[in-house]
C-alpha positions in Angstrom: 129.2 34.8 -26.4 127.9 34.9 -22.2 128.7 31.7 -20.4 125.7 30.1 -19.4 126.2 29.4 -15.5 124.5 26.8 -13.6 122.1 27.0 -10.3 122.1 23.6 -7.8 118.3 24.2 -6.2 117.2 21.7 -3.5 115.1 22.5 -0.7 113.0 19.0 -0.4 110.8 20.1 2.8 110.3 24.1 1.8 108.6 24.3 -1.6 108.0 27.9 -1.1 111.7 28.4 -0.3 112.5 26.6 -3.4 109.7 28.4 -5.5 111.2 31.7 -4.2 115.3 30.9 -4.7 114.2 29.6 -8.5 112.2 33.3 -9.2 115.1 35.1 -7.6 117.6 33.1 -9.8 115.7 34.1 -13.1 115.7 37.9 -12.2 119.3 38.2 -12.4 120.8 39.4 -16.0 122.7 36.3 -16.4 122.0 32.9 -18.2 121.4 30.6 -15.4 120.1 26.7 -15.8 118.6 25.5 -12.8 118.8 21.9 -12.0 117.3 19.7 -9.1 120.5 17.7 -8.8 124.1 18.6 -8.7 125.7 17.8 -11.9 127.8 14.7 -11.5 130.7 16.4 -13.5 130.9 19.0 -11.1 131.3 16.2 -8.3 133.8 14.5 -10.0 136.3 17.6 -11.0 136.0 21.3 -9.6 133.8 23.0 -12.2 135.7 25.7 -14.5 132.0 27.3 -15.4 130.1 29.4 -12.8 127.9 27.3 -10.3 125.7 28.3 -7.7 124.5 25.8 -4.8 121.4 27.8 -3.5 120.0 25.1 -1.2 119.8 23.4 2.2 122.9 23.2 4.4 122.7 19.0 3.7 122.4 19.3 0.0 125.1 21.3 -0.4 128.8 20.2 -1.1 130.8 21.8 1.0 134.1 20.5 0.2 133.5 21.5 -3.5 132.5 25.1 -2.2 136.0 25.1 -0.7 138.1 23.5 -3.8 136.5 25.9 -6.1 136.4 29.4 -4.8 136.8 31.1 -8.1 133.8 29.4 -10.1 131.5 27.6 -7.2 129.3 29.9 -5.0 127.1 28.4 -2.3 124.4 29.7 0.2 125.5 28.2 3.4 128.5 28.8 5.2 130.2 25.6 6.2 131.4 26.5 9.9 128.7 29.2 11.6 127.8 27.2 14.9 129.1 30.5 16.7 125.7 32.3 15.5 123.2 29.7 14.8 123.8 27.2 18.3 122.2 29.3 21.5 124.7 28.0 23.7 127.6 29.2 21.1 125.9 32.6 20.5 125.9 33.2 24.5 129.6 32.1 24.7 130.8 34.2 21.6 128.9 37.1 22.5 130.0 36.7 26.7 134.2 36.6 25.2 133.1 39.7 23.0 131.4 42.0 25.6 134.4 40.8 28.2 136.7 42.2 25.5 134.9 45.0 24.6 132.6 46.3 27.3 131.4 49.4 25.6 129.7 47.4 22.8 126.2 47.6 22.0 125.8 43.9 22.6 126.8 44.6 26.2 123.1 46.1 26.2 121.2 44.0 23.8 121.1 40.7 25.2 119.0 39.0 28.0 121.3 37.6 31.2 122.5 34.1 30.0 123.7 30.9 31.5 124.8 27.8 29.7 124.4 24.2 31.1 125.4 20.9 30.0 123.5 17.7 31.2 121.9 14.3 30.9 119.6 13.5 33.7 117.7 15.9 36.2 119.6 15.2 39.2 123.0 16.7 37.7 121.7 20.0 38.5 122.2 19.8 41.8 125.9 20.1 41.5 125.4 22.8 38.9 123.6 25.2 41.7 127.0 25.1 43.3 129.2 25.7 40.2 128.2 27.6 37.0 124.5 28.0 38.0 125.6 29.7 41.7 124.6 33.3 40.9 121.4 31.9 39.1 120.6 30.5 42.7 121.5 33.4 44.6 118.9 35.0 42.3 116.2 32.4 42.7 116.3 32.7 46.3 115.6 36.1 46.8 113.2 37.5 48.9 110.0 37.9 46.4 108.8 41.2 45.4 105.8 42.4 44.0 107.2 41.4 40.4 108.4 38.0 40.8 111.6 37.3 38.6 111.1 34.6 35.8 113.5 32.8 33.5 113.2 30.9 30.5 115.0 27.8 29.3 115.7 26.8 26.1 117.4 23.7 24.3 121.0 25.0 22.8 120.3 22.7 19.3 116.4 23.0 19.0 114.5 25.6 17.4 110.6 26.1 16.7 109.9 26.6 20.4 110.4 23.1 20.9 111.7 22.5 24.9 110.8 26.3 26.0 110.1 26.2 29.7 109.7 29.4 32.2 110.5 28.8 35.9 110.9 31.5 39.1 112.5 28.6 41.4 115.0 25.8 41.5 112.3 23.3 42.8 110.4 24.7 39.4 113.9 24.0 37.2 114.2 20.8 38.5 110.8 19.6 37.8 110.9 20.5 34.1 114.1 18.1 33.7 112.2 15.6 35.5 109.4 16.2 33.0 111.8 16.2 30.2 113.5 12.7 31.6 109.9 11.1 31.4 109.7 11.9 28.0 112.4 9.2 27.0 110.2 6.2 26.4 107.5 8.2 24.7 107.0 7.2 21.3 104.2 9.6 19.9 104.0 13.6 20.3 101.1 15.6 19.5 101.8 18.1 16.6 102.8 21.4 18.3 104.0 19.5 21.7 106.9 21.3 23.1 108.7 18.5 24.8 112.2 17.1 24.5 114.0 14.2 25.1 116.9 15.8 27.8 119.6 13.4 27.0 119.6 13.9 23.0 119.8 17.4 23.4 122.2 18.3 26.7 123.0 21.5 25.8 120.6 24.4 27.4 120.8 27.9 28.0 118.8 29.9 30.8 117.8 33.5 30.0 116.6 36.3 32.4 112.8 36.9 30.9 112.2 40.4 30.1 109.1 41.1 32.0 108.3 44.7 30.1 108.1 43.4 26.8 106.5 46.1 24.3 102.7 45.4 24.1 100.6 45.8 21.0 97.6 45.2 19.6 98.1 43.8 16.4 94.1 44.4 15.1 95.2 48.0 15.2 97.6 47.8 12.6 97.4 49.7 9.5 95.3 52.1 11.4 92.0 50.0 12.2 90.0 51.3 15.1 89.7 48.8 18.0 87.2 49.5 20.8 88.9 47.8 23.5 92.8 46.9 22.6 94.4 44.2 24.5 98.3 44.2 24.6 100.2 41.3 23.1 103.6 40.4 23.1 105.7 39.9 20.0 109.1 39.3 18.6 110.6 40.9 15.5 111.6 38.5 12.9 114.7 40.2 11.3 116.4 38.7 8.0 119.7 39.9 7.1 122.0 38.2 4.3 126.0 37.6 5.2 127.7 37.8 2.1 131.5 36.7 1.1 134.3 37.5 3.7 132.5 39.3 4.9 129.9 41.8 4.2 126.3 41.8 6.0 123.1 43.1 4.9 120.0 44.0 7.1 116.8 43.7 5.2 114.7 46.6 6.3 111.0 44.7 5.9 111.1 43.4 9.2 108.3 41.0 10.9 106.3 41.4 14.1 105.0 37.5 15.3 102.3 38.0 18.0 101.4 35.7 20.6 97.8 34.0 20.1 96.5 35.2 23.7 97.2 38.4 25.5 100.5 39.0 27.7 100.4 38.4 31.2 103.0 37.7 33.7 102.6 33.9 35.2 101.4 34.3 39.0 104.4 33.6 41.7 102.9 30.2 42.5 102.3 28.9 39.4 104.7 26.1 39.1 103.6 25.2 35.2 102.5 28.5 33.8 101.1 28.8 30.1 103.5 29.5 27.6 100.7 30.9 24.9 101.0 34.6 26.3 104.8 34.3 26.1 105.8 32.3 23.2 105.3 34.1 19.7 106.8 31.2 17.5 104.4 30.6 14.6 105.3 27.3 14.5 103.6 26.8 17.9 100.4 28.5 16.7 99.6 26.7 13.2 96.0 27.0 13.6 96.1 31.0 13.9 97.3 30.8 10.1 99.0 34.3 9.3 96.4 36.2 11.9 99.7 36.5 14.6 101.8 38.0 11.5 102.4 41.7 10.7 105.0 44.0 9.3 106.5 46.4 11.8 105.5 49.3 9.6 101.9 48.2 9.6 102.0 48.8 13.5 102.8 52.5 13.4 100.0 54.2 15.3 99.2 51.4 17.3 98.6 52.2 20.9 101.4 51.2 23.1 100.1 49.0 26.0 102.5 48.2 28.1 102.5 49.3 31.8 103.5 53.0 32.4 103.5 54.2 28.6 100.7 56.3 27.2 101.5 56.9 23.6 101.5 55.7 20.2 104.3 53.6 18.1 105.6 56.3 16.0 107.9 55.9 12.5 110.3 57.4 14.2 110.2 54.6 17.0 110.4 51.9 13.7 113.5 53.7 12.2 115.8 53.9 15.7 114.9 50.2 16.0 115.9 49.5 12.7 119.1 51.2 13.2 119.8 50.1 16.6 119.1 46.3 15.1 121.9 47.2 12.2 124.0 48.0 15.0 123.2 44.7 17.0 123.5 42.8 14.1 126.9 44.0 13.2 128.6 43.9 16.4 127.1 40.0 16.8 129.1 39.5 13.3 132.3 41.0 14.8 131.9 38.8 17.9 131.5 35.6 16.0 134.4 36.5 13.7 136.4 36.3 17.1 135.4 33.0 17.4 137.1 31.4 14.1 136.6 27.9 15.1 132.7 28.3 14.9 132.2 30.9 12.3 134.9 30.7 9.1 133.2 33.3 6.4 134.3 32.1 3.1 134.7 34.5 0.1 132.6 32.3 -2.2 129.7 31.6 -0.2 126.5 33.7 1.6 123.9 32.6 4.0 120.2 34.4 5.2 119.9 34.6 8.4 116.3 34.8 10.5 117.6 36.8 13.5 114.9 36.9 16.5 114.5 40.4 18.5 112.4 41.3 21.5 111.7 44.7 22.1 111.1 45.9 25.9 109.3 49.3 26.7 110.8 51.3 29.9 109.3 54.3 30.6 108.6 55.1 26.9 111.7 54.0 25.7 112.3 51.2 23.3 114.9 48.7 23.6 115.6 45.7 21.2 117.3 42.6 22.9 118.5 39.7 20.7 117.5 36.4 21.6 119.0 33.9 18.7 119.9 34.0 15.1 118.3 30.9 13.1 119.7 29.4 9.6 117.3 28.4 7.2 114.3 30.2 8.6 111.0 28.9 8.2 109.4 31.4 6.1 106.9 28.9 5.1 104.8 30.0 8.1 104.9 33.8 7.2 101.5 33.4 5.3 100.4 34.4 1.9 99.1 38.0 2.6 103.3 38.8 2.5 104.6 36.3 0.4 105.4 39.5 -2.0 107.8 40.4 1.4 109.4 36.9 0.8 109.5 37.6 -2.9 111.4 40.9 -2.4 113.7 39.4 0.1 115.1 36.7 -2.0 115.4 38.9 -5.4 117.0 41.3 -3.0 119.9 38.4 -1.5 120.4 37.3 -5.0 121.4 40.9 -6.3 123.7 41.4 -3.2 125.0 38.1 -2.6 125.0 36.2 -5.9 124.8 38.7 -9.1 128.4 39.6 -7.5 129.9 36.4 -7.8 128.5 35.7 -11.6 129.8 39.3 -12.5 133.4 38.9 -11.4 134.1 36.0 -14.5 133.3 39.1 -17.0 134.4 41.9 -14.7 137.8 41.6 -13.1 136.4 44.7 -10.8 134.1 42.1 -9.7 130.2 43.3 -8.5 130.2 46.7 -6.6 128.7 46.1 -3.0 126.3 49.1 -2.6 125.6 50.7 0.8 121.6 50.0 0.2 119.9 48.2 -2.3 116.2 48.7 -2.4 115.2 47.3 1.3 118.8 46.0 2.0 121.3 48.4 4.5 124.7 47.1 4.5 125.5 47.1 8.6 129.0 45.6 8.1 131.8 45.7 6.0 135.0 43.9 6.5 138.3 42.5 5.0 138.6 39.1 6.8 142.0 37.2 6.3 143.2 33.9 7.1 142.0 30.4 6.0 138.4 31.0 6.2 138.3 34.5 4.6 141.0 34.3 2.2 
């Protein structure tokens, strides 16, 4: 008789995710009982039968994951700050590129600076130290295309705390504004203000001023009389499984800004973020109007300056291949930081990875912006829910099914190079305390 496994599923603030997880589990060819709470007998003693913890990071019993590697599978690695914290990711990539200067990562991330401060006046010393070269860039004589930079809190998400600046004084004003929020009790929904003393860690990135611009209204071959160029970023989903295989989900989303793109004017000390921010969390009033599949954009006119052609299927395939290589190198970089990334053989994780695509002389180049754990899929919208269903069912096949198979098959699950729209971009054997 086939042993019945248990799946602990808990997503208290994400009902859509919970339903997708449950549906994905039920699609597997194994008898599984789904529970809303971790069974007490599993907590008291490491389970002898199979248990899948597919839940939020805070709900997972990580100690149980570490103790019962043969029977417990969990949907999150315990240590993965090297990937999901912006300042850790920046440090991880910088260290890796220093050792591997020929890596694709050397040309796939914007130039980045890390800072840690609690009060705005601490910037004065930083201009003479960790921000010295940025100060030089900001003080260069202006030209017809002023250089802009983007500030991001290292541990915030959903667009919180993001600001644009092009001078030392402007950055100073931003942190002074944040300080004024110390006493603020109420914030409007969608406000991007932060309390600087609560975050402390920030990254500054060179703003990529030549993004690929398209009009989402032209998607799927629709005719538009006067198309306008909108900035967008790519939301790429990938699944890391065990220690370590990484799968790229090739159905990629394009998340557009709500207004047409235009660079800020040189003298604008407080530029609007609407043409630049493409986070769906900041465009709740737009619903799913700003979300497309990348494949739906084939045939759209490229509206970036100096590019007079349409986006082709070859462009999309090239982007997918390039993104796969960047993801592979990013996980390799994280593996060289074992304190902050420890893949376990009995864990997996779904990441939402953000890329922006630039267009220079008709050449398209993806740049890695950040990686997100527990990505906010709730904002994708009902039109593309079928993509999310496929994503979670595929995750169950490539990451959960092999673990359930191991009890019945000594050889374990076979890791395919491709499973539906999942393409394996990394397959390495990690040894040591984390991997084995």
